[in-house]
C-alpha positions as CSV (number, residue, x, y, z in Angstrom):
1,M,55.1,34.2,-23.8
2,R,51.7,34.8,-25.3
3,L,52.1,31.8,-27.7
4,L,53.1,29.6,-24.8
5,F,50.1,30.7,-22.8
6,S,47.6,30.1,-25.6
7,T,49.2,26.7,-26.6
8,L,49.1,25.4,-23.0
9,I,46.2,27.0,-21.2
10,I,43.5,26.7,-23.8
11,P,43.8,22.9,-24.3
12,I,44.2,22.3,-20.6
13,A,41.1,24.5,-19.9
14,G,39.2,22.5,-22.5
15,I,40.1,19.2,-20.9
16,V,39.2,20.5,-17.4
17,M,35.9,21.7,-18.7
18,V,35.1,18.3,-20.1
19,V,36.1,16.6,-16.8
20,I,33.9,19.0,-14.8
21,I,30.9,18.3,-17.1
22,V,31.4,14.6,-16.8
23,A,31.7,14.9,-13.0
24,V,28.5,16.9,-12.7
25,V,26.6,14.4,-14.9
26,S,28.0,11.5,-12.9
27,M,26.9,13.2,-9.6
28,R,23.4,13.7,-10.9
29,K,23.1,10.1,-11.9
30,T,24.4,8.9,-8.5
31,R,22.0,11.2,-6.6
32,S,19.1,10.0,-8.7
33,R,20.0,6.4,-8.0
34,E,20.2,7.2,-4.2
35,L,16.8,8.7,-4.3
36,D,15.4,5.7,-6.1
37,A,17.0,3.4,-3.6
38,H,15.4,5.2,-0.7
39,L,12.0,5.5,-2.4
40,D,11.7,1.8,-3.5
41,P,11.4,0.3,0.1
42,R,8.9,2.9,1.1
43,T,6.8,2.1,-2.0
44,K,7.0,-1.6,-1.2
45,E,6.0,-0.9,2.4
46,M,3.0,1.1,1.3
47,E,1.9,-1.7,-1.1
48,H,2.3,-4.3,1.7
49,E,0.2,-2.2,4.0
50,R,-2.5,-1.9,1.4
51,K,-2.5,-5.7,0.9
52,M,-2.7,-6.3,4.6
53,K,-5.8,-4.0,4.8
54,E,-7.4,-5.9,2.0
55,L,-6.7,-9.1,3.8
56,E,-8.2,-7.8,7.0
57,V,-11.4,-6.7,5.1
58,E,-11.6,-10.2,3.5
59,K,-11.1,-11.8,6.9
60,A,-13.8,-9.7,8.4
61,K,-16.2,-10.7,5.6
62,V,-15.4,-14.4,6.1
63,E,-15.9,-14.1,9.9
64,L,-19.2,-12.4,9.3
65,E,-20.3,-15.0,6.9
66,R,-19.2,-17.8,9.3
67,A,-21.2,-16.1,12.1
68,R,-24.2,-15.7,10.0
69,L,-24.1,-19.4,8.9
70,N,-23.5,-20.6,12.4
71,K,-26.7,-18.8,13.5
72,N,-28.7,-20.3,10.6
73,P,-27.1,-23.5,9.3
74,Q,-30.2,-24.5,7.4
75,A,-29.7,-21.5,5.1
76,A,-26.5,-23.0,3.9
77,V,-28.1,-26.3,3.0
78,E,-31.1,-24.7,1.3
79,G,-28.9,-22.2,-0.7
80,D,-27.3,-22.8,-4.0
81,G,-24.3,-25.0,-4.6
82,W,-21.9,-22.1,-4.1
83,R,-23.1,-21.5,-0.5
84,R,-23.0,-25.2,0.3
85,R,-19.4,-25.4,-0.9
86,R,-18.5,-22.2,1.0
87,W,-20.2,-23.6,4.1
88,H,-18.2,-26.8,3.8
89,F,-15.0,-24.7,3.3
90,L,-15.7,-22.6,6.3
91,M,-16.5,-25.4,8.6
92,T,-13.4,-27.4,7.7
């Protein structure tokens, strides 16, 4: 009986232990992928919001420049070439 117990149970226990270890590692990888899948859209959303804020700031700067140039159009003509090109760009 003892010989039968040791020849059957020990190999089966070894195989079960390997299966349990593989299952635990697999579950950890799956959980890690799930967390990454949930985090990725949030990261993209935050990046999009940052870009939108930058665009709003740039839009405000352009509107301010346009308002300043509309008040004093002669400043655009007398300024350097960059201002003239920008004036032309803003007015078109």
